[in-house]
DONU-473325 format. One line per 10 residues: number of its first residue (from 0); their letters; for each residue z, y, x of N, C-alpha, C. Coordinates in nm, 2 decimals. Layout:
N
NUM = a = Z:Y:X:Z:Y:X:Z:Y:X  ...
END
This chain:
334
0 = mmraynvtvt = 9.05:12.33:10.88:9.12:12.18:10.94:9.05:12.08:10.81  9.03:11.98:10.81:9.03:11.88:10.74:9.13:11.86:10.66  9.10:11.84:10.53:9.21:11.79:10.39:9.16:11.68:10.39  9.29:11.59:10.37:9.28:11.46:10.34:9.36:11.39:10.19  9.30:11.32:10.12:9.36:11.30:9.99:9.36:11.15:9.95  9.45:11.07:9.93:9.45:10.93:9.92:9.44:10.91:9.75  9.31:10.83:9.73:9.33:10.83:9.57:9.32:10.68:9.56  9.34:10.64:9.43:9.33:10.50:9.39:9.25:10.48:9.27  9.16:10.36:9.26:9.05:10.38:9.16:9.07:10.24:9.09  9.11:10.25:8.98:9.11:10.14:8.90:8.97:10.08:8.87
10 = vtgrtdlpge = 8.98:9.93:8.92:8.83:9.86:8.89:8.83:9.77:8.79  8.97:9.74:8.72:8.97:9.63:8.65:8.87:9.62:8.54  8.83:9.49:8.51:8.68:9.46:8.45:8.54:9.52:8.49  8.55:9.55:8.61:8.42:9.62:8.66:8.34:9.48:8.74  8.42:9.39:8.74:8.37:9.27:8.85:8.42:9.14:8.73  8.38:9.03:8.80:8.43:8.89:8.72:8.57:8.85:8.74  8.61:8.91:8.84:8.75:8.86:8.87:8.84:8.91:8.76  8.97:8.84:8.71:9.06:8.86:8.62:9.18:8.94:8.68  9.28:8.99:8.61:9.35:9.06:8.63:9.34:9.22:8.66  9.46:9.31:8.70:9.44:9.41:8.73:9.39:9.43:8.87
20 = lwtaatvylp = 9.29:9.53:8.89:9.24:9.56:9.04:9.23:9.71:9.04  9.23:9.73:9.18:9.21:9.88:9.21:9.18:9.88:9.34  9.11:9.96:9.39:9.06:10.00:9.54:9.14:10.12:9.59  9.17:10.14:9.70:9.21:10.26:9.74:9.12:10.32:9.88  9.11:10.47:9.86:9.02:10.53:9.93:9.06:10.67:9.97  9.04:10.72:10.09:9.08:10.86:10.12:8.97:10.93:10.12  8.98:11.06:10.07:8.88:11.14:10.04:8.91:11.24:10.15  8.82:11.30:10.23:8.85:11.41:10.32:8.75:11.50:10.31  8.80:11.64:10.28:8.69:11.75:10.25:8.72:11.85:10.39  8.60:11.92:10.38:8.62:12.01:10.54:8.70:12.15:10.47
30 = drlsdsvtvl = 8.74:12.24:10.55:8.79:12.36:10.53:8.76:12.43:10.44  8.65:12.46:10.43:8.56:12.51:10.33:8.44:12.44:10.29  8.49:12.43:10.14:8.39:12.32:10.09:8.30:12.41:9.99  8.17:12.36:10.03:8.04:12.41:9.98:8.03:12.40:9.82  7.96:12.48:9.72:7.92:12.43:9.60:7.84:12.29:9.56  7.76:12.28:9.65:7.66:12.17:9.65:7.73:12.08:9.80  7.72:11.96:9.79:7.80:11.88:9.90:7.69:11.76:9.92  7.70:11.70:10.01:7.66:11.55:10.07:7.79:11.47:10.10  7.83:11.36:10.03:7.92:11.26:10.03:7.89:11.15:10.13  7.95:11.13:10.26:7.93:11.00:10.29:8.04:10.92:10.26
40 = fgfpgggfgr = 8.04:10.77:10.23:8.11:10.67:10.22:8.10:10.58:10.33  8.22:10.57:10.37:8.24:10.42:10.50:8.29:10.30:10.43  8.24:10.20:10.47:8.34:10.07:10.43:8.33:10.01:10.55  8.47:9.96:10.58:8.49:9.90:10.71:8.44:9.74:10.71  8.50:9.70:10.86:8.44:9.56:10.89:8.56:9.49:10.88  8.54:9.36:10.89:8.66:9.22:10.87:8.76:9.29:10.98  8.90:9.28:10.93:9.00:9.29:10.99:9.05:9.45:11.01  8.95:9.53:10.98:8.98:9.65:10.96:8.99:9.76:10.79  9.03:9.85:10.80:9.08:9.89:10.72:9.01:10.03:10.71  9.01:10.12:10.59:8.94:10.26:10.58:9.01:10.35:10.68
50 = ryfdvqalpg = 9.09:10.34:10.76:9.13:10.41:10.86:9.09:10.38:11.00  8.99:10.29:10.99:8.90:10.30:11.10:8.79:10.42:11.14  8.81:10.48:11.02:8.71:10.60:11.02:8.80:10.71:11.03  8.90:10.72:11.08:9.00:10.79:11.11:9.12:10.79:11.18  9.08:10.73:11.32:9.14:10.71:11.40:9.22:10.85:11.48  9.38:10.84:11.43:9.46:10.95:11.48:9.53:10.92:11.61  9.52:10.82:11.67:9.63:10.78:11.78:9.59:10.86:11.87  9.47:10.90:11.92:9.40:11.00:12.02:9.34:11.09:11.97  9.34:11.22:12.03:9.22:11.31:11.99:9.09:11.28:11.97  8.99:11.31:11.89:8.87:11.31:11.89:8.82:11.17:11.86
60 = ysqaeyhtaa = 8.88:11.08:11.79:8.85:10.97:11.76:8.82:10.95:11.60  8.84:11.05:11.53:8.84:11.05:11.39:8.68:11.07:11.36  8.60:10.99:11.30:8.47:11.00:11.23:8.48:11.10:11.11  8.59:11.09:11.03:8.62:11.19:10.94:8.59:11.31:10.98  8.67:11.36:11.07:8.69:11.49:11.14:8.56:11.55:11.15  8.48:11.43:11.25:8.35:11.49:11.28:8.27:11.52:11.21  8.26:11.45:11.10:8.14:11.49:10.97:8.22:11.60:10.90  8.37:11.62:10.88:8.39:11.73:10.76:8.36:11.86:10.85  8.36:11.85:11.00:8.37:11.98:11.05:8.23:11.99:11.04  8.15:11.94:11.03:7.97:11.98:10.98:7.97:11.99:10.84
70 = gfvfvacdhl = 8.11:12.01:10.76:8.04:12.03:10.60:8.04:11.92:10.52  8.05:11.81:10.58:8.00:11.70:10.48:8.16:11.66:10.41  8.17:11.57:10.31:8.25:11.54:10.25:8.25:11.38:10.29  8.37:11.32:10.33:8.40:11.18:10.39:8.46:11.12:10.34  8.42:10.98:10.26:8.52:10.91:10.20:8.53:10.76:10.24  8.66:10.76:10.29:8.67:10.61:10.36:8.76:10.50:10.25  8.69:10.37:10.23:8.72:10.31:10.14:8.79:10.17:10.19  8.88:10.12:10.13:8.90:9.98:10.15:8.86:9.89:10.05  8.79:9.76:10.08:8.73:9.67:9.99:8.86:9.58:9.90  8.83:9.53:9.84:8.94:9.45:9.73:9.00:9.35:9.85
80 = lvgdsarphd = 9.10:9.33:9.85:9.18:9.23:9.97:9.20:9.29:10.11  9.18:9.43:10.10:9.17:9.48:10.21:9.26:9.62:10.25  9.35:9.64:10.35:9.42:9.75:10.36:9.50:9.77:10.22  9.50:9.89:10.13:9.60:9.90:10.02:9.54:9.89:9.89  9.44:9.82:9.91:9.36:9.76:9.76:9.42:9.66:9.74  9.39:9.64:9.59:9.47:9.51:9.53:9.42:9.40:9.58  9.50:9.28:9.59:9.48:9.15:9.62:9.49:9.04:9.52  9.37:9.01:9.49:9.32:8.94:9.35:9.40:8.81:9.34  9.43:8.76:9.25:9.51:8.63:9.23:9.47:8.52:9.32  9.34:8.49:9.34:9.27:8.38:9.40:9.17:8.44:9.51
90 = plaltyenla = 9.22:8.49:9.60:9.14:8.54:9.70:9.01:8.46:9.75  8.97:8.34:9.76:8.87:8.25:9.77:8.81:8.29:9.64  8.82:8.34:9.54:8.73:8.38:9.44:8.64:8.49:9.49  8.67:8.56:9.57:8.58:8.69:9.63:8.47:8.66:9.64  8.33:8.74:9.61:8.21:8.71:9.67:8.17:8.83:9.69  8.04:8.82:9.75:7.96:8.94:9.84:7.96:9.04:9.69  7.91:8.95:9.58:7.87:9.03:9.45:8.01:9.09:9.39  8.10:9.05:9.37:8.23:9.13:9.31:8.29:9.21:9.40  8.29:9.20:9.53:8.33:9.31:9.61:8.22:9.41:9.61  8.11:9.39:9.61:8.00:9.48:9.58:8.02:9.58:9.48
100 = aanhatvehi = 8.04:9.52:9.37:8.09:9.59:9.23:8.20:9.65:9.22  8.32:9.62:9.30:8.41:9.71:9.30:8.37:9.83:9.35  8.29:9.79:9.49:8.30:9.92:9.58:8.19:10.03:9.48  8.09:9.99:9.42:8.01:10.05:9.34:8.08:10.14:9.25  8.20:10.05:9.21:8.27:10.14:9.08:8.38:10.24:9.14  8.39:10.23:9.28:8.47:10.32:9.33:8.36:10.43:9.40  8.27:10.44:9.44:8.16:10.54:9.43:8.17:10.62:9.33  8.13:10.57:9.20:8.11:10.63:9.09:8.23:10.70:9.04  8.34:10.66:9.05:8.43:10.71:9.01:8.45:10.86:9.10  8.46:10.83:9.22:8.48:10.94:9.31:8.38:11.05:9.28
110 = varlgegalv = 8.22:11.01:9.29:8.14:11.12:9.26:8.17:11.19:9.12  8.16:11.11:9.01:8.19:11.19:8.90:8.31:11.25:8.89  8.46:11.20:8.97:8.56:11.31:8.95:8.54:11.46:9.03  8.47:11.45:9.16:8.42:11.55:9.26:8.36:11.65:9.16  8.24:11.59:9.07:8.18:11.69:9.01:8.26:11.78:8.88  8.36:11.68:8.84:8.44:11.72:8.72:8.54:11.82:8.78  8.57:11.83:8.89:8.68:11.91:8.97:8.83:11.83:8.92  8.80:11.70:8.88:8.92:11.61:8.83:8.99:11.52:8.96  8.92:11.54:9.07:8.96:11.43:9.17:9.11:11.46:9.22  9.13:11.59:9.28:9.26:11.62:9.31:9.27:11.76:9.26
120 = pevapvrvvk = 9.39:11.80:9.21:9.42:11.93:9.15:9.35:12.04:9.21  9.38:12.08:9.32:9.35:12.20:9.40:9.19:12.22:9.44  9.09:12.12:9.40:8.97:12.12:9.44:8.88:12.19:9.34  8.81:12.24:9.31:8.72:12.30:9.19:8.62:12.19:9.21  8.55:12.19:9.10:8.41:12.11:9.07:8.32:12.14:9.18  8.23:12.05:9.24:8.12:12.07:9.32:8.02:11.98:9.30  7.90:11.99:9.33:7.80:11.94:9.29:7.71:11.85:9.40  7.75:11.73:9.36:7.70:11.61:9.48:7.57:11.59:9.46  7.50:11.64:9.60:7.34:11.66:9.56:7.29:11.51:9.65  7.36:11.47:9.73:7.35:11.33:9.80:7.45:11.24:9.85
130 = tvgmgqsmgg = 7.44:11.13:9.83:7.55:11.03:9.90:7.47:10.93:9.99  7.56:10.91:10.07:7.51:10.82:10.19:7.63:10.70:10.19  7.59:10.59:10.20:7.68:10.48:10.21:7.67:10.41:10.36  7.78:10.41:10.43:7.79:10.37:10.56:7.85:10.20:10.58  7.83:10.11:10.64:7.90:9.97:10.61:7.90:9.93:10.77  8.02:9.94:10.81:8.03:9.88:10.97:8.06:9.71:10.95  7.99:9.64:11.03:8.00:9.51:11.02:8.03:9.44:10.87  8.11:9.39:10.87:8.15:9.30:10.73:8.11:9.41:10.60  8.16:9.52:10.64:8.12:9.65:10.54:7.95:9.66:10.51  7.88:9.63:10.64:7.73:9.64:10.63:7.66:9.53:10.52
140 = clltvqqanh = 7.74:9.43:10.53:7.67:9.32:10.47:7.71:9.32:10.30  7.83:9.41:10.28:7.84:9.45:10.12:7.78:9.54:10.10  7.75:9.64:10.18:7.69:9.75:10.15:7.52:9.71:10.10  7.48:9.59:10.17:7.36:9.57:10.17:7.34:9.51:10.02  7.44:9.43:9.97:7.45:9.37:9.81:7.47:9.46:9.74  7.54:9.57:9.73:7.61:9.69:9.66:7.46:9.77:9.64  7.39:9.81:9.74:7.28:9.91:9.75:7.17:9.80:9.65  7.15:9.67:9.66:7.02:9.59:9.62:7.05:9.61:9.49  7.18:9.56:9.45:7.22:9.52:9.32:7.26:9.64:9.20  7.30:9.73:9.27:7.34:9.87:9.19:7.28:10.03:9.23
150 = rtfdgvaflg = 7.20:10.02:9.35:7.12:10.16:9.37:7.23:10.25:9.38  7.32:10.24:9.47:7.47:10.34:9.47:7.41:10.47:9.54  7.33:10.45:9.63:7.33:10.57:9.74:7.17:10.59:9.77  7.16:10.72:9.81:7.02:10.78:9.82:6.98:10.74:9.99  7.09:10.72:10.07:7.04:10.65:10.18:7.16:10.55:10.24  7.12:10.46:10.30:7.24:10.37:10.39:7.23:10.35:10.51  7.33:10.34:10.60:7.35:10.33:10.73:7.42:10.20:10.75  7.34:10.10:10.81:7.40:9.97:10.86:7.46:10.00:11.01  7.60:9.96:11.03:7.63:9.98:11.17:7.70:9.84:11.18  7.66:9.80:11.33:7.70:9.68:11.36:7.65:9.58:11.25
160 = wsgiytnfpt = 7.57:9.55:11.18:7.50:9.45:11.12:7.36:9.41:11.11  7.32:9.29:11.11:7.21:9.26:11.10:7.18:9.21:10.98  7.06:9.27:10.94:6.98:9.21:10.79:6.94:9.08:10.80  6.89:9.04:10.94:6.84:8.90:10.98:6.92:8.80:11.02  7.03:8.82:11.09:7.09:8.70:11.16:7.22:8.78:11.25  7.34:8.80:11.19:7.43:8.85:11.26:7.51:8.74:11.36  7.51:8.78:11.47:7.61:8.68:11.55:7.64:8.75:11.68  7.73:8.66:11.75:7.77:8.75:11.88:7.70:8.73:12.02  7.72:8.83:12.10:7.64:8.82:12.23:7.73:8.71:12.32  7.66:8.70:12.43:7.75:8.61:12.54:7.70:8.69:12.66
170 = pdggrathpl = 7.82:8.70:12.76:7.79:8.71:12.92:7.68:8.70:12.97  7.61:8.58:12.93:7.49:8.55:13.03:7.35:8.58:12.95  7.39:8.66:12.83:7.27:8.72:12.79:7.21:8.63:12.67  7.27:8.56:12.63:7.26:8.46:12.49:7.34:8.48:12.37  7.34:8.43:12.29:7.39:8.42:12.15:7.49:8.32:12.14  7.61:8.37:12.07:7.69:8.26:12.04:7.71:8.26:11.87  7.66:8.11:11.84:7.68:8.08:11.70:7.75:7.94:11.66  7.81:7.97:11.56:7.93:7.86:11.50:7.87:7.79:11.38  7.94:7.68:11.35:7.91:7.59:11.26:7.99:7.66:11.11  7.95:7.72:11.06:8.01:7.82:10.94:7.95:7.78:10.82
180 = ptrgtdlhpi = 8.02:7.78:10.73:7.98:7.76:10.56:7.86:7.88:10.53  7.76:7.85:10.43:7.67:7.94:10.39:7.72:8.02:10.29  7.67:8.13:10.26:7.70:8.20:10.14:7.70:8.13:10.00  7.81:8.16:9.93:7.81:8.07:9.84:7.92:7.92:9.81  7.94:7.89:9.92:8.00:7.77:9.94:8.14:7.79:9.86  8.21:7.68:9.79:8.34:7.70:9.75:8.41:7.67:9.87  8.49:7.76:9.87:8.57:7.78:10.01:8.72:7.68:9.99  8.75:7.67:9.87:8.86:7.60:9.81:8.89:7.47:9.90  8.81:7.36:9.90:8.86:7.25:9.94:8.86:7.27:10.10  8.80:7.36:10.16:8.75:7.35:10.31:8.85:7.49:10.38
190 = adkvlgvvap = 8.90:7.56:10.31:8.97:7.69:10.35:9.04:7.67:10.51  9.12:7.54:10.47:9.21:7.52:10.60:9.12:7.49:10.73  9.01:7.39:10.69:8.92:7.38:10.81:8.85:7.50:10.87  8.83:7.62:10.80:8.75:7.72:10.87:8.79:7.86:10.86  8.88:7.89:10.81:8.94:8.03:10.82:9.00:8.02:10.91  8.99:8.12:10.98:9.05:8.12:11.11:9.05:8.01:11.24  8.97:7.92:11.19:8.96:7.80:11.29:8.81:7.81:11.35  8.74:7.83:11.28:8.58:7.83:11.34:8.52:7.97:11.34  8.56:8.00:11.48:8.53:8.15:11.50:8.52:8.17:11.66  8.46:8.30:11.70:8.48:8.33:11.85:8.60:8.32:11.90
200 = dedqfrfcfh = 8.63:8.30:12.03:8.75:8.28:12.07:8.79:8.45:12.14  8.91:8.47:12.19:8.95:8.59:12.26:8.84:8.64:12.37  8.81:8.56:12.44:8.70:8.65:12.53:8.59:8.70:12.46  8.54:8.62:12.37:8.43:8.65:12.29:8.43:8.78:12.21  8.56:8.80:12.16:8.60:8.95:12.08:8.62:9.01:12.16  8.66:9.01:12.31:8.66:9.11:12.39:8.54:9.17:12.44  8.47:9.09:12.47:8.32:9.13:12.53:8.25:9.19:12.41  8.22:9.15:12.29:8.17:9.18:12.21:8.20:9.33:12.15  8.34:9.33:12.13:8.40:9.46:12.02:8.42:9.56:12.13  8.45:9.56:12.25:8.49:9.70:12.31:8.41:9.67:12.45
210 = wpdeepelme = 8.38:9.82:12.49:8.31:9.82:12.63:8.43:9.85:12.72  8.41:9.78:12.83:8.52:9.80:12.95:8.55:9.93:12.97  8.49:10.03:12.95:8.58:10.17:12.99:8.63:10.23:12.90  8.63:10.18:12.77:8.73:10.23:12.66:8.87:10.24:12.68  8.93:10.32:12.61:9.11:10.38:12.62:9.16:10.25:12.61  9.24:10.20:12.72:9.32:10.12:12.71:9.41:10.08:12.59  9.49:10.22:12.56:9.57:10.23:12.46:9.53:10.14:12.34  9.41:10.22:12.32:9.33:10.16:12.16:9.28:10.03:12.18  9.22:10.01:12.26:9.11:9.88:12.29:9.25:9.74:12.31  9.37:9.75:12.38:9.46:9.65:12.39:9.53:9.62:12.28
220 = adlstyrpfs = 9.58:9.74:12.20:9.63:9.72:12.08:9.53:9.66:11.96  9.42:9.68:11.97:9.30:9.65:11.88:9.29:9.48:11.91  9.27:9.44:12.04:9.24:9.30:12.08:9.37:9.20:12.04  9.47:9.28:12.08:9.61:9.16:12.08:9.62:9.11:11.95  9.59:9.22:11.85:9.64:9.17:11.70:9.51:9.15:11.62  9.39:9.13:11.68:9.26:9.08:11.60:9.28:8.93:11.61  9.35:8.88:11.49:9.35:8.71:11.44:9.32:8.70:11.29  9.18:8.72:11.26:9.16:8.72:11.12:9.21:8.57:11.07  9.26:8.60:10.98:9.32:8.46:10.86:9.40:8.41:10.91  9.49:8.48:11.03:9.61:8.39:11.08:9.76:8.47:11.04
230 = gvvrgddrtp = 9.75:8.58:10.97:9.88:8.64:10.93:9.95:8.74:11.03  9.87:8.75:11.15:9.92:8.84:11.26:9.89:8.99:11.20  10.01:9.08:11.20:10.00:9.20:11.12:9.92:9.30:11.18  9.81:9.35:11.10:9.74:9.48:11.15:9.77:9.58:11.03  9.73:9.70:11.07:9.76:9.81:10.98:9.87:9.86:10.99  9.98:9.86:11.10:10.09:9.90:11.12:10.07:10.05:11.19  10.21:10.09:11.25:10.21:10.21:11.32:10.09:10.18:11.45  10.11:10.06:11.52:10.02:10.04:11.64:9.86:10.02:11.60  9.84:9.97:11.50:9.70:9.94:11.47:9.69:9.99:11.32  9.69:10.12:11.29:9.65:10.17:11.15:9.52:10.17:11.12
240 = wgsttvppca = 9.42:10.13:11.21:9.28:10.13:11.14:9.27:9.99:11.10  9.38:9.88:11.12:9.34:9.74:11.09:9.38:9.72:10.97  9.34:9.59:10.91:9.40:9.52:10.80:9.43:9.40:10.84  9.57:9.34:10.78:9.59:9.21:10.80:9.50:9.11:10.72  9.47:9.13:10.60:9.38:9.04:10.52:9.24:9.09:10.54  9.15:8.98:10.50:9.04:8.98:10.50:8.97:8.86:10.40  8.88:8.93:10.31:8.81:8.85:10.22:8.78:8.72:10.28  8.81:8.61:10.23:8.78:8.48:10.28:8.61:8.46:10.31  8.53:8.51:10.21:8.39:8.48:10.23:8.31:8.56:10.32  8.42:8.64:10.42:8.35:8.70:10.54:8.29:8.60:10.64
250 = vtmmtegavs = 8.37:8.48:10.61:8.33:8.38:10.72:8.18:8.31:10.72  8.14:8.32:10.59:7.99:8.31:10.55:7.90:8.41:10.60  7.95:8.53:10.65:7.84:8.63:10.67:7.77:8.63:10.79  7.82:8.54:10.89:7.76:8.53:11.03:7.67:8.37:11.00  7.60:8.37:10.91:7.51:8.26:10.88:7.36:8.33:10.85  7.25:8.27:10.90:7.12:8.32:10.91:7.09:8.35:10.76  7.04:8.45:10.76:6.96:8.51:10.61:7.07:8.52:10.52  7.18:8.57:10.55:7.30:8.58:10.42:7.27:8.67:10.32  7.22:8.78:10.37:7.19:8.88:10.26:7.03:8.93:10.29  6.92:8.83:10.33:6.83:8.86:10.33:6.75:8.94:10.20
260 = aeaaaidvpv = 6.77:8.85:10.11:6.70:8.89:9.99:6.74:9.02:9.92  6.86:9.06:9.94:6.89:9.16:9.94:6.85:9.29:10.02  6.85:9.27:10.15:6.81:9.36:10.24:6.67:9.39:10.21  6.57:9.29:10.17:6.45:9.33:10.15:6.41:9.43:10.03  6.51:9.42:9.94:6.52:9.48:9.82:6.56:9.66:9.83  6.61:9.67:9.92:6.65:9.82:9.96:6.53:9.94:9.97  6.52:9.99:9.88:6.41:10.09:9.91:6.44:10.23:9.91  6.55:10.29:9.96:6.60:10.41:10.00:6.60:10.39:10.15  6.63:10.50:10.22:6.61:10.53:10.38:6.71:10.46:10.42  6.68:10.38:10.57:6.78:10.30:10.63:6.81:10.36:10.76
270 = lvgsgerdvi = 6.92:10.35:10.81:6.96:10.39:10.96:7.02:10.27:10.99  6.97:10.22:11.12:7.05:10.10:11.16:7.12:10.15:11.28  7.21:10.12:11.31:7.31:10.18:11.40:7.37:10.05:11.51  7.33:10.04:11.65:7.40:9.94:11.69:7.48:9.97:11.83  7.54:9.92:11.89:7.59:9.93:12.04:7.50:9.87:12.09  7.52:9.92:12.25:7.43:9.83:12.35:7.46:9.68:12.34  7.57:9.66:12.30:7.66:9.52:12.31:7.70:9.50:12.17  7.64:9.42:12.09:7.66:9.41:11.95:7.60:9.28:11.86  7.67:9.28:11.76:7.63:9.16:11.70:7.47:9.13:11.63  7.41:9.22:11.67:7.24:9.23:11.63:7.17:9.21:11.73
280 = pdpraepsay = 7.08:9.07:11.74:7.04:9.03:11.82:6.92:9.09:11.89  6.86:9.15:11.80:6.71:9.21:11.85:6.72:9.38:11.75  6.80:9.45:11.79:6.78:9.57:11.72:6.63:9.62:11.67  6.55:9.60:11.75:6.42:9.66:11.72:6.35:9.56:11.64  6.39:9.46:11.59:6.35:9.33:11.51:6.40:9.40:11.33  6.51:9.47:11.34:6.57:9.50:11.24:6.49:9.56:11.10  6.40:9.68:11.13:6.32:9.70:11.04:6.28:9.62:10.94  6.22:9.48:11.01:6.12:9.41:10.92:6.22:9.35:10.81  6.36:9.36:10.81:6.46:9.33:10.72:6.43:9.39:10.60  6.40:9.54:10.61:6.40:9.61:10.49:6.26:9.68:10.46
290 = rsssdislvv = 6.21:9.55:10.38:6.05:9.55:10.37:6.02:9.65:10.26  6.13:9.69:10.19:6.09:9.79:10.06:6.12:9.93:10.10  6.18:9.92:10.21:6.18:10.06:10.25:6.11:10.12:10.33  6.05:10.27:10.30:5.94:10.33:10.41:6.03:10.40:10.49  6.13:10.42:10.49:6.22:10.51:10.63:6.30:10.44:10.67  6.26:10.41:10.77:6.39:10.31:10.86:6.40:10.36:11.00  6.53:10.41:11.02:6.55:10.45:11.16:6.64:10.38:11.27  6.63:10.39:11.38:6.75:10.27:11.44:6.77:10.37:11.57  6.90:10.34:11.60:6.98:10.40:11.74:7.06:10.29:11.78  7.01:10.30:11.91:7.10:10.20:12.00:7.22:10.28:12.06
300 = vprmghmhnf = 7.31:10.27:12.11:7.39:10.36:12.18:7.45:10.27:12.30  7.40:10.34:12.40:7.46:10.29:12.54:7.63:10.31:12.53  7.66:10.21:12.62:7.78:10.18:12.67:7.89:10.16:12.53  7.85:10.11:12.43:7.90:10.07:12.30:7.91:9.95:12.25  8.03:9.88:12.24:8.04:9.77:12.18:8.05:9.77:12.02  8.06:9.67:11.97:8.07:9.64:11.84:8.15:9.75:11.75  8.25:9.74:11.79:8.36:9.84:11.71:8.38:10.01:11.77  8.23:10.05:11.72:8.17:10.19:11.76:8.27:10.29:11.78  8.35:10.30:11.68:8.45:10.40:11.70:8.56:10.43:11.80  8.55:10.30:11.86:8.64:10.31:12.00:8.57:10.36:12.13
310 = artrehlweh = 8.42:10.37:12.09:8.35:10.38:12.24:8.34:10.49:12.27  8.36:10.54:12.42:8.34:10.68:12.45:8.24:10.77:12.43  8.14:10.68:12.38:7.98:10.74:12.33:7.97:10.73:12.20  8.11:10.74:12.11:8.10:10.73:11.96:8.02:10.88:11.89  8.04:10.98:11.94:8.00:11.09:11.88:7.85:11.07:11.90  7.79:10.99:11.98:7.62:11.01:11.98:7.57:10.93:11.86  7.65:10.82:11.80:7.63:10.75:11.69:7.65:10.83:11.58  7.77:10.90:11.56:7.83:11.01:11.46:7.71:11.10:11.44  7.65:11.17:11.56:7.54:11.24:11.52:7.42:11.22:11.47  7.38:11.10:11.49:7.26:11.01:11.43:7.28:11.00:11.28
320 = islfarrlpa = 7.42:10.98:11.26:7.43:10.97:11.10:7.42:11.10:11.05  7.50:11.21:11.07:7.47:11.32:11.02:7.33:11.39:11.00  7.26:11.37:11.13:7.10:11.38:11.10:7.04:11.32:11.00  7.09:11.19:10.99:7.05:11.11:10.91:7.06:11.17:10.74  7.17:11.19:10.73:7.20:11.24:10.60:7.16:11.36:10.57  7.15:11.42:10.69:7.07:11.58:10.64:6.94:11.58:10.60  6.87:11.49:10.65:6.71:11.51:10.63:6.69:11.41:10.47  6.78:11.34:10.43:6.75:11.28:10.31:6.75:11.37:10.20  6.62:11.33:10.11:6.59:11.38:10.02:6.72:11.42:9.91  6.74:11.52:9.80:6.84:11.53:9.72:6.82:11.40:9.61
330 = spaq = 6.91:11.36:9.56:6.93:11.27:9.46:6.84:11.32:9.34  6.75:11.21:9.27:6.66:11.27:9.19:6.74:11.31:9.04  6.86:11.26:9.03:6.96:11.33:8.95:6.98:11.46:8.96  6.99:11.51:9.09:7.05:11.64:9.08:6.89:11.74:9.10
END
């Protein structure tokens, strides 16, 4: 059986943000832990927390269980201001860069402690031979910046995130865009005009996020509480996969070319994962965003909406992630 350990990582001083800061993560280990392991790190999207990767409300919805059953170590991480991680004094001061820096520090700490046998008392030292970063939606945006700025991972998987232009599909086959502020905009004077105001409506969220055949118990609980920046509670017993809080800079992510420079700088293998209906306008154009990578894979999963782990076809995506991780060369440091 999978073993799960909650850890808190101090990231004070690892960003340009003042005050005491920490991130929350859950480390999932296979029942039998090899001496040499590949570690998969998952970073959630806006309005979701790290338990998105370990949905336990119904059997078979835990991505962490799927990967640990195959021998991987899986680590699910909360960004700053998400889930159980620290809430900076000024949330509007959060940027792509300082969020990515905190995530990089989290990965460094966990990988080092696994190698030392110091992460949890009952786990002996293991050799981490490969690390893979997975970012879903907002997590994909921040992973792009993290990999470009810090070169954290041996391979990266962007799940429901476009390196070109992330936006919503519409039932007529078009795309829905909104007049959102661009990256780097000072949100202090305009926060009340854009946070939770300029956004897709409930019908757009339903159409984009969830395929109609999904389990109603999960889908309806998710949709009825998905109101970013409104204070509607998520992450409780009904929606343990959710997060009430979202970094405000997320409102700038659905603008054209938000992280195009960083995407172009990534030189490790890339996997792009998209649902049949997703925020990626043209999945087959995505490889052009990663011009420095010589190894780019794409999977478009049928009958899957943007929130991949709720789809009945979710294991199709998880299998592609496993195959991607297995074929990566070992880290040069190993």
